[in-house]
N, C-alpha and C positions, 0 to 999 in steps of 0.2 A: 286201509281197505279201499279197493276200487269198486265202485258200483258198476252194474252191467252197462248202463247207459254211458258211463264215463269211459269204460274200456272200448265199447263199440265206437264211440266218437273219436277216441285216440287213434283208432285203426281205420278210420273212415276211407282214406285213399285206397288202401289195399282192398277193403270190402267192396268198394265201387269197381275196382278192377275185377274182382271175383265175380260180381254180378254180371259184368259185361262178357264174361267167358261162356255163360250158359246160352245154348242155342234153343230156339223155339220155346222160350220160357212162357210165352203167351198161352201155351197149352195148359198151364196151371193158373187159373185166375187167382190174383193176390200173391203171386209167387214171391215177389220181393219182400212183402210183409212176413210171409211164412219163414223165409230165410233169415230175416232179422230176428224173428222170434227164437229160432234155433240158436243163433249166435248169442243173443242176450241170455238165453237159458244156460248156455255153456259158460258164458262170462260170469254168471251168478255163482257157479261152482268154482271157477279158477281164480277169480278176483286177483289179488296181488301175489298169488303163489308163484314161485320161480319154476323154471323148467327143470332145474336140477340143483344140487347143492353146490358143486364146484365147477361143473363143466358148462355145457351150452345153456344160454338163456337163464343164467343164475340170478338175473336182476328181478326186482319186484314186477309182477305182471308177465314174467317170462314164459310161463306155461301157456297162457292165452296167445301170446305173440308167436311162439314156436308152433303151436297147433294150427293157428290160422295160416302160417307160412307153409306148413306141410300140406294143408288142405288146398291152398292156392297152387302150389307146384304140382300136386297130384292131379288137380283139375286140368292144368295145362298139359300134363303128360297123358291124360286120358285119351286124347286123340290118337296117340301112338299105340295104345293098347285097346283100341275100340273093338268091342265084341259084337257090334250091331250091324256089321257089313252084310251079314246074311239075312237080315230082316226083310220082310216084305216091304215094298216101297211105301205102302200106305202106313206102315207102322214105324218106319225108320226114324222119323223125326222124334216121335215120342220115346222110342227106345234109346236114342242118343241122349236125350235130356235125362232119362232115368239113369243111364250109365254115368253121365256127368255128376248127377246128384249123389249116386252111390260112392263114386271115387272121392268127391270132395268131402262128404260127410264122414267117410271112413278115415280120410286123412286128418280131418279136424279132431276126431275122437280117438285116434290111435293111442294117445297118451293119457286119456281121461282117467285111467286107473291110478295115476299118480296122486290124485286127491285122497286115495286110500293108502297108498304104499310109500309115499314120500316121508311122512312123519306125523307126529302128533301136533295138531294146531290148537293152541289154547289162548285165551284172552290174557293179554299183558296188562291192559288197563280197561276199565269200564266206566261209563258215565254215571255219576250220581245225580239224581234229580230231586227236587223238593216236592211237596205234596201237590202242588199245582202242575207238576210235570215239567217245570222249567229246569234246564241244565244248570247244575251248580259247579261241579268240578269232576275231574276223573280221579280214579284211585285204583290201586291194585287189589283184585278180589282176594279175600282170605281163603276161599275154597276154589279149587280148579274149575274153570269154565271151559270145557273142551268141545270142539266141533266134532260132530258125528256125521260125516257125509252121507251115510245110509239113511239118516233121518231127515235132513234138509240141506239146502244149498248153503254155501258160505255166506252169501249175502243175507239170506233169511236168518241165519244164526247171529250175524253181526247186529241185525235190526232187533231181533227178539231179546237179546241180552245186553243191548246198548254197549256193544264192544267198541272201545275207542281205538285200541291197537291190539294186534295179536302177534304171536311169535310161533315159530316152528321148531319143535324138538325132533330133529332128523333121526330116522331109524338108522342103526348101525349098518354099514355096507353088508349086503348079502342077506339081511334078515327078510327083506321084502323084494324079491327079484322082479326084474322087468316082466317076466312071463305072467306075473299076476295081473297085469293090465288086461289080459284076455278075459278075466272074470267079470269085467265091468263094461266092455264096449257094447255088448248086446243090450245090457240094461239101459245105458245112457242113450243109445240110439233110439230105443222105443220111448224113453222118457222125455228127451229133449227135442226130437224131430217132430214137428207138427203132423197131425194125422193126415192132412191132405197130401203132404209130400210122401209120407210112408205109403199111403194108398196108391199113389201114382207109381211108385217104385214097384210095389208088389203086384201091380197089374201089368207090368212090363214083361219083356222077354224072360222066360223061365231061366235062361242061362245067367242073366243078370242077378236074379233072385238067388240062384244057387251060389254064385260067387260071393254075394253079400253074406249069406248064411255061413259059408265056409270061413270067410274072413272074421266074422264075429266069434267063431269058435276058436280061431287061432290067428289073431291079427298080426302078430310079430313072429310067426313061425317060419319054417323053412319052405313053406308051400310056394311054388312058383307060378301061381295063377296070374292072370292079367291084372286082377285087382291088387294082389300083393305087390306085384312089380310096380304098378303105378304109384302106390303109396310109399 
């Protein structure tokens, strides 16, 4: 298991690059702290999960690494697909920041549905403690201890059940198709993105809000909107 702080620290150089890409971030007081909160919340769900079973980013922690990489590249590409050129000069800085946030966050969350569709995550070993709460040794649970991502994050599950190590029973190919990710992007966007960032986005240009709503309905679909192209 990788804790959220551990994952964020491991990717600190890229995260610093990402932070440096945002323009006019002073328009949101506490911007960097809110962004780290979003990344930590995402890391709490992805932990050591791979990006795929056999293909890209199959290593432990691959899902977080892949998602961060897509978010970073989408953020860089956001300038090429900028939809704020028609904004009034007084609103342009704020709309550009909102657009950058939308592109990055959608890139980060585009694969979040894999925590549901990749496979069944269960405890391989858990920690046994004595009456004083001191750790004694680990053992294989006699009854399945299964993570339910709809209930809590992977990090919360590990902590609650004293999970020492976990395994993934991958679903057979085709049972949970990639399109099912669309069922979860909207939920995790509103769950993991701090309220001040969401409020700033939803107060921006209506076109940006419309593109965001369309993306959350069909993030990996065939739509050729500026947001889909950037991600």
